[in-house]
N, C-alpha and C positions, 0 to 999 in steps of 0.2 A: 502494500501499500503504501503511497507514493504521495505527498499533499504539500510538494514544490511547487505545484505548479496550481492556484488556487486565481479566479476570478468573483470580483464582488457583483451582488446581481441587487443594484441598488432599488429595481420595484417589487421584491417580496423581501429582499431586506436578509438575505439570504447568502453564503459562502458557497460556489461551487467547487470540488475539491476533487484531485484525481485517487477516488479511492479503490478500485482493483486495474491490477496490471496487466498485461498484457498472456502471461501464463496463467493468470489464476483465469482469466474469463473463457478461456479457448478450450483448457480441462472443464471447466462448468460446464459448458458447452457440451461437448464430447461426453463425459461424462451421462450427461441427462439424455444422450442421443443414442447412448452405446446400453444403457441402464432401461427403456423404454423396448428395445428387440430383445433385451435379455428374460425381462420380465415375460412377454407373451411366448415367448419360444421356447423359458424355461416352463412355462407352462402345457405347450404341446409337448414336453418331454413328459413332463409327470401323469399327461391322461394317459400315458402308455402304462403306468404303471400307480393307479391313483392313491398309495399307500404310503407310510411313514413310518421307522421302526427305530429302536433303539438297539444298540447291540450288533452283533452280526451275523446274526439269523431275520431272514425273510422270506417271504414267498408263500404257495398255496400252503403249503404244508404247514405251515403257522399260522397261528392263533394271535399275534405280538403284537398287531399295531396301535399306535396312540393317536393315529390319524389317518383315517380314509374316507374316500366320497364314492362312492358306489350307484350301481341302479340295482334296484330289488324289483321282486314282484307283491304288489299291494295285494290287500286282502279282496279289491274286487278285481283283482288279475289285468289290472292295469300296470305300467313301470311305473316308479315312482325311484327318485333322488333321494338318498340317504346318508348323512354322511355323520362321521361316528369320530369322537376326540374324546380316549382315555375311557372308552367304555361305557359314553354316554351318547343315544344316537337319537338324529335332529333329522324329520323333514325336512328338505332341502328342492323339493320337489320345483323348478321352475327356473332355479336360479344355480345348484349344482347336481351333479348327478344326472340328472334330466332338466333339458332346458328349451328355449325352442316354441313356438304355435304347435298347436293342438294337432295341425296338417303337415309340420314338417317338422317333427321332435329330434333333436338330440339327445342321443343316451352314451355320454361319456363325464366324467367330473367337471371340467372348466367349458362353458361352452364357445363355439369358433369365433366369435367376435372378440374374446378374449385371448386370441392364440395367433400363432405364428408358424405356420401357415393356417388360414380360416379351417380349411377342412383337415382330417387325420393325413399327417403326412409324416414320420418321426424321423426318416432320414432328413429330410429338408429342415424339421426344426431342430436339430441337434448340426446340422452345418452352420444357421442361423446365428444358433447358441455361441459357438465354439468362436466363431470368426469373431463377435461382438464383445464375449469373457477376454481374447486376449487383447482387443482394442480397450477395453476396460481396463487390463492392470498395466499393460504397458503406459497408458497415460500416467492410472497412479503412480508408478514408478520415478515419471515426470514430474510430477509434479512433488513428490516427496524432496526429489533431489532439488526441484527449482525453489521451492520453498526453504529450504536448508539454507541454503548460497544467499536468497535475498531476506533470509530474514521471517518470510510472513508467516512461517509454522509459528516461530515466535512472540512475534507481535502480535497477531491477528488469532488467533487459533489456542492456545495452550493460554487457560485459562490462570491467573495471580489471585492471590491469597486477598486481594482487594476485589475484582470478580466475583470468587466463592461468595465473599463475604454479604458481600451484596445483590447474592443470587437471588433470595426471595421477596426482596423486593421489585429487582427486574420482573419478575415472574408473575406476582399482581398487577405493575400495571402494564403488563402482556394483556393478562384477564381482562383488563378494563380498558384494553388497545388504545394506554396511551403510548404512542411509538416515538422518542428521541432521536431524532438523526443526525449523529455524532459521527466524530472522525472517525471512530474506530467499531468494533462491534460491542457491543454489552455481559454481560456477563453469561446470561442465558443464551444469547446465543454463540459465545466461546465454546461454553460446555455442551452443546449441542452436535456443534458442526464437528468437534476437537471426539466425540462418542462417533461420531459416523464415518469423519477421516481415517481418523486413528485405530476403534476397535471394529463397526461394523464394515469397510470396506476388505482390511486385511482379513477379516474371517470369512468375507463370502469370498475372495480370492483362493483363500488356502483350503479351505473345506470343498471348493470348486477344485482343484487338485487334487485332493486326497479322494475326492470319487475316481480318480483316471484310472484304466488300469495301466495306462503308460508311466504314471508316477508314482503308482504301486511298486512298480517293477525299480524305479528308479529311486525314490524316497521309501520303500516301506514302513518308515517310523512315525512319517507324518500321518498314513493312514490311523495307527495307533492312537496318538496322541488325542484324535480325534477318537478313539473307542470303537472303528470300525468304519467300515460307509457307508454302512446304514445311517449309524447315528450321523456321521461328517453332511449327509443327506439329508437329514432330519435341521441338523443345525441351519446346511444351507437354504432351504427352504422359509426357516422360522425368522431368518436374518432378512430374508428378500419380503417376508410381510411388515419387517421395522424398517428399511426401507421404506415401504410403498408407503406409510404411515405418517412418515418422517418428511419424505414430497409430498402429503395432501396438507400435511398442517403449513410445510415452508409456503407452497405455492399460495394457499390463504391468507398466512400473515404477506407476501406480496402483495396480494390485492389492498389486505386492510391497512396496511401501512403507505399505501403509496405507490401504485405499479408503476407511473411513468418513474418516477425517478429509481424507482428498485430496478427495474426492468433496463433505464437507461446508463442505471451504472456498471450492470452485468454485460453492455452489449457497447458503450465508448469509455466506460473508466471515469465516467463524470458523476459525483453525487453532491446533490444538495441537502448542505447540513444548514441545523436550524443557527441562530443569532447565539451566538455567546452572552450570556448574562454580563453585564457591564454592573460595573461596583454601584455598591449598594444594591445589589440584589435586580435590577431593573435591567432590564433587556436593552439592548440600544439598538 
């Protein structure tokens, strides 16, 4: 983040600064693009065996799934969608397991409009998924290297003790939709971005590698770290859900805080901040 170039806006009494560097903006949009296709192609792959397990053992001979999305025959003879989580089953007909209009029902875990491709094609789904997985990983490595060199990681992502102490206040201000457009991220933003960038992103990459037969041969210890391929697959799926939740909240906050200013900062790097309080507590 650089604030060397500043321009004072007389009409709005705000200052426009250079908030996001080129590398931050490029990696941001590359991740957004890659994660979109990773999600949809990943659901295509999941549809091939819509169950998750803990441990090494899995398959039709075992009844040890922690999550399953199935199509079953109901008491009236019609197909129903049934989602089972930790032994508790929920009828999800119309959403999961069985979806679509009555005259063109889809009998799979996730509906076609949520998968790439939209029809059942595991081979194509895997090709798309692996391509964007490597793009995602390469972008992450580039971001880490650049952020260490330019100080972005230390300055803008890693929370300080002051950020942590101010977290409750920042949290309640966000709940009240009171947003401050400052030069740097607040404590809540730093902690959120740190969790995503330094925990969820690496976890997504490592669990993906742990499921690869090629990586199992080269680094068998990686699969063991996660307790087996099936556990790695489950962690991979849960991490995906957490990222989807984060991005949904992130997009909502962008619109709530002022979409033009927020989007401009991530496209051009320029960000309009609030005026700093003048002496005596009044704003200039």
